[in-house]
C-alpha positions in Angstrom: 40.1 81.1 137.0 41.1 78.1 139.1 42.3 76.1 136.1 44.3 78.9 134.6 47.9 77.5 134.3 49.2 81.0 135.0 47.3 81.9 138.1 50.3 81.2 140.4 52.8 83.3 138.3 51.9 86.7 139.8 55.1 88.7 140.0 57.0 86.6 137.5 58.2 88.2 134.3 59.0 87.0 130.8 61.7 88.9 128.9 61.6 88.9 125.1 64.1 90.2 122.5 62.8 92.0 119.5 65.8 91.7 117.2 64.9 94.5 114.8 63.4 96.6 117.6 66.1 96.7 118.9 64.5 96.1 122.3 64.0 93.8 125.3 60.3 93.8 126.4 59.1 92.7 129.8 55.7 91.0 130.2 53.8 90.1 133.3 53.9 86.2 133.2 50.4 85.9 134.7 48.5 88.4 132.6 50.6 89.2 129.5 50.6 92.9 130.4 53.6 94.8 129.0 55.6 96.2 132.0 58.5 97.9 130.2 60.4 98.0 127.0 64.2 98.7 127.1 66.0 99.8 124.0 69.4 98.1 123.5 72.2 98.0 121.1 71.2 96.6 117.7 70.7 93.7 117.1 70.0 91.7 120.2 69.8 88.0 119.9 69.8 85.7 123.0 69.1 86.2 126.8 70.2 84.5 129.9 69.1 85.3 133.5 71.4 85.1 136.5 69.1 84.7 139.5 72.0 85.2 142.1 72.7 88.8 140.9 69.3 89.4 139.3 71.1 90.3 136.0 69.8 89.6 132.5 72.5 89.1 129.9 71.9 89.9 126.3 74.1 89.2 123.3 74.4 91.4 120.2 75.6 89.5 117.2 75.2 91.7 114.0 74.8 95.3 113.0 71.8 94.4 111.0 70.4 91.2 109.5 71.0 87.6 110.7 73.3 84.7 110.3 75.0 84.6 106.9 72.9 87.7 105.8 74.1 90.7 107.8 76.0 94.0 107.5 78.8 93.2 109.8 79.4 91.7 113.2 79.0 93.3 116.6 81.0 92.6 119.7 78.8 93.6 122.6 77.4 91.8 125.6 74.8 93.8 127.7 74.1 93.4 131.4 70.6 94.5 132.4 69.2 94.9 135.9 66.2 92.5 135.8 64.2 94.4 138.4 64.8 98.1 137.4 64.9 97.0 133.7 67.8 99.3 133.0 71.2 98.7 131.4 74.0 98.2 134.0 76.9 97.9 131.5 77.7 97.1 127.9 80.8 94.9 127.7 82.9 95.1 124.5 84.3 91.6 123.7 86.4 92.7 120.8 88.4 91.3 119.0 85.9 88.5 119.5 82.8 89.1 117.4 79.4 87.7 116.7 78.4 86.8 120.3 75.3 84.6 120.4 74.8 81.6 122.7 74.8 82.0 126.5 75.2 79.5 129.3 75.5 80.2 133.0 77.3 78.5 135.9 76.0 80.2 139.0 78.1 78.1 141.4 81.4 79.2 139.7 80.2 82.6 138.8 80.9 82.0 135.1 79.0 83.1 132.0 79.9 81.4 128.7 79.3 83.3 125.5 79.8 81.6 122.1 81.4 83.9 119.5 81.6 83.3 115.8 85.4 84.2 115.6 88.1 86.6 116.6 90.4 88.6 114.4 93.0 85.7 114.2 91.1 82.7 115.6 88.1 80.5 114.6 84.9 80.3 116.6 85.0 79.8 120.3 83.6 80.5 123.8 84.4 83.5 125.9 84.4 83.0 129.7 83.0 85.9 131.7 83.4 86.4 135.5 79.9 87.4 136.5 81.1 89.3 139.5 83.4 91.6 137.7 81.6 91.3 134.3 85.0 90.9 132.6 86.4 88.2 130.2 88.8 85.8 132.0 89.4 83.2 129.2 88.6 81.9 125.8 88.1 78.3 124.6 88.5 77.4 120.9 85.8 75.2 119.4 87.7 74.6 116.1 84.8 75.5 113.9 83.5 78.6 112.2 80.5 80.3 113.7 79.5 78.3 116.8 76.0 79.5 117.6 74.4 77.8 120.7 76.2 76.7 123.8 75.2 74.6 126.8 76.9 73.1 129.9 76.4 70.2 132.1 74.9 70.9 135.6 78.3 70.3 137.3 79.8 73.1 135.1 82.6 70.8 133.9 81.6 70.1 130.2 80.3 72.4 127.5 78.8 71.7 124.1 78.9 74.1 121.1 76.7 73.5 118.1 78.2 74.5 114.7 76.0 75.4 111.8 78.8 75.2 109.2 80.7 72.2 110.6 79.7 68.5 110.6 80.3 68.1 114.3 79.4 69.3 117.8 82.3 70.6 119.8 82.8 69.3 123.3 85.0 71.3 125.7 86.5 70.7 129.1 85.5 73.8 131.1 88.0 73.1 133.9 91.0 73.0 131.5 89.6 75.3 128.8 90.3 72.9 125.9 88.4 71.1 123.1 88.2 67.4 124.0 86.0 65.9 121.3 84.1 66.4 118.0 80.8 64.5 117.8 79.7 63.8 114.2 76.5 65.7 113.6 75.5 67.3 110.3 75.4 71.0 110.9 73.8 71.5 114.3 71.4 74.1 115.8 69.8 74.4 119.3 70.7 72.1 122.2 69.9 71.1 125.7 71.6 69.0 128.4 70.0 66.4 130.7 69.8 67.2 134.4 72.4 64.5 135.2 74.7 65.7 132.5 74.9 62.4 130.7 73.0 63.3 127.5 72.9 66.3 125.1 70.0 66.8 122.8 71.0 68.5 119.5 68.8 69.8 116.7 70.2 68.8 113.3 70.7 69.3 110.5 71.2 73.0 109.9 69.0 74.0 106.9 72.0 74.3 104.7 72.8 70.7 105.2 69.5 69.4 103.8 69.9 66.7 101.2 73.4 65.8 102.4 74.2 62.4 104.0 72.6 61.8 107.4 70.4 64.9 106.9 67.2 63.4 108.3 65.7 66.2 110.4 65.3 65.7 114.2 67.2 65.7 117.4 70.5 63.8 117.9 71.0 62.3 121.3 74.6 62.5 122.4 76.1 60.4 125.1 78.4 62.8 126.9 80.8 60.1 128.3 81.5 58.5 124.9 81.0 61.6 122.8 78.8 59.7 120.3 75.3 59.9 118.9 73.3 57.1 120.5 69.8 57.9 119.1 67.9 60.2 116.8 64.4 61.5 117.5 62.9 62.1 114.0 60.8 65.1 113.2 58.8 66.0 110.1 60.6 69.3 109.6 63.9 70.9 110.4 64.4 71.9 114.0 66.1 75.0 115.3 65.4 75.5 119.1 65.5 72.7 121.6 64.6 73.0 125.3 64.3 70.6 128.3 61.7 71.4 130.9 61.9 70.8 134.7 59.4 67.9 134.3 61.5 66.0 131.7 59.7 67.1 128.5 62.0 67.7 125.5 60.6 70.6 123.3 61.6 71.1 119.6 60.6 74.0 117.4 60.0 72.8 113.9 60.3 75.2 110.9 57.9 74.7 108.0 59.2 76.6 104.9 59.6 76.4 101.2 62.2 78.2 99.1 61.2 81.7 98.0 63.5 83.8 95.7 62.1 87.0 97.3 63.1 86.1 100.9 66.3 84.7 102.3 64.2 82.9 105.0 61.9 81.4 102.4 58.1 81.3 102.5 56.9 80.4 105.9 54.0 78.3 107.1 53.1 78.1 110.8 55.8 76.2 112.8 55.2 73.3 115.2 56.2 72.8 118.8 56.9 69.0 119.0 57.1 67.4 122.5 59.1 64.3 123.4 59.6 62.4 126.7 63.3 62.8 127.6 63.1 59.5 129.4 61.5 57.3 126.8 62.1 59.4 123.7 58.5 58.9 122.8 56.8 61.7 121.0 53.9 63.1 123.1 52.3 65.4 120.5 52.7 68.7 118.8 50.9 72.1 118.5 51.0 74.9 115.9 53.0 78.0 116.7 54.3 81.1 114.8 56.5 81.5 111.8 60.1 80.4 112.1 60.6 79.4 115.8 64.0 80.4 117.1 64.0 80.2 120.9 62.1 78.1 123.6 62.0 78.4 127.3 59.6 77.2 130.0 58.1 78.1 133.4 60.0 76.8 136.4 57.3 74.2 137.1 57.5 72.9 133.5 53.9 73.4 132.8 54.1 76.3 130.3 56.3 76.6 127.2 57.2 79.9 125.6 58.2 79.8 121.9 59.5 82.9 120.0 59.0 83.0 116.3 61.2 85.5 114.4 59.2 85.9 111.1 55.8 86.5 112.8 57.5 88.3 115.7 55.3 86.4 118.2 55.7 84.4 121.4 53.3 81.5 121.8 52.5 80.4 125.3 51.6 76.7 125.4 50.0 74.6 128.2 52.2 71.5 128.1 49.9 69.3 130.2 47.2 69.4 127.4 49.3 70.8 124.5 47.0 73.7 124.0 47.8 77.4 123.2 47.2 79.7 126.2 48.1 83.0 124.7 50.2 84.8 122.0 52.3 87.9 122.5 53.1 90.1 119.6 56.3 92.2 119.6 57.3 95.2 117.5 59.0 94.3 114.2 60.5 97.3 112.5 62.0 95.0 109.8 62.8 91.3 109.4 63.5 89.5 111.7 61.6 90.0 114.9 61.1 88.0 118.2 64.2 86.1 119.2 65.7 85.5 122.7 63.7 84.6 125.8 64.3 84.5 129.5 61.9 83.6 132.4 62.4 85.8 135.5 60.9 84.5 138.7 59.9 87.2 141.2 62.5 88.0 143.8 62.4 85.8 146.9 
C-alpha cells in the first residue's frame, strides 16, 4: 500500500525482549513476520544496538521477578550478533549486580551499564569497552538501584535515574565522577535532547505517589545548571520516555489501581502521550497495552514501538496521525512479559 508507513522498512528488524521467556525475538519491521527467537539467560531486561559492530547488547537483572520483587540479582551482560541472531559472549559483571540501563557512545567505543549495586558499593554505572567487551571502569551514582541511564550526544555527561532516591544523578564521563544531584522525586525513564542541553525525566516513581512534588509527568532538566526548569504534566504516572528523530517526546503512561492479588496492581490499557520537545505542547495520545515499560522509534521518527509488560505486547503507532498500525504479541510464560526494544536498520 502506498500509504503504509512501513513500506520502506524492508530488511529492518525490531528486537524485543520477553522477560519471562526468557528470549529475544526478531521481527521483520515491514511485515511483523517473526524471523527468529533466541533464548537468553533469565531474565533479560533492556536492549541496546551498536550499529558499528552490529552487536545487540542485553542486560539481565534478576533471577526471576522484577524490581523490588525478585529472587536474587543476576550479573550478566549478553552480546548478540544482530545479523546471525546468535550469542557472541556472556560477560559476567560481578561483583556488580542488577544490570539494567544501557547507553552507547559509538565514537569512543563505550557502553554504559547501570547496576543496582556492588558487594561493597552503592549503585553505579559500569563502563564497557565495546571492542574488547570488557569492563574498564565504574562510576558511582550515590543512590541505591539506578535503573535507566542516558548520555549527551558528545559523550561527556551521563544521567542516571533513581527509583528510590529523590534525585537524578549527573556524572562526568570524562573524569568518571558524580558532579550533581538534581532534585526529582523518584525517577524512571529518561531521554536527552540532540544538543545535550536538556534531559527529560519521568517522575515520580510509583512508590513516591502522594509525597511532596509527586505530580506525575516529565521533568525537564537543564544540563548546564542541573536544575528542573519545567514539568510536562500527565494524567497518570509515566515509566518510559523516548525522543524521536523528528523532535517528538513520547511518554508511556501507566493506568493501574491497587490490587492485593498482584504486586503490579490491576491494569487498564496504558496511554502513549506525545509532546513537542521544542514547545512542550501536548500533541495527543493513543491507547496501548498494559503497563508500558520501553519505547523506541523508527529512524525516520514516523513510527513508535511501545512494549507493555503485563499484556506482553508491542504496539506500533503511526506518530503522524497517532493511530495504531499493528500489535505484536510475545510469549509470556509468567509475569512479566515484553520489556526491552531495539530497532535494527538493515546493513548498509
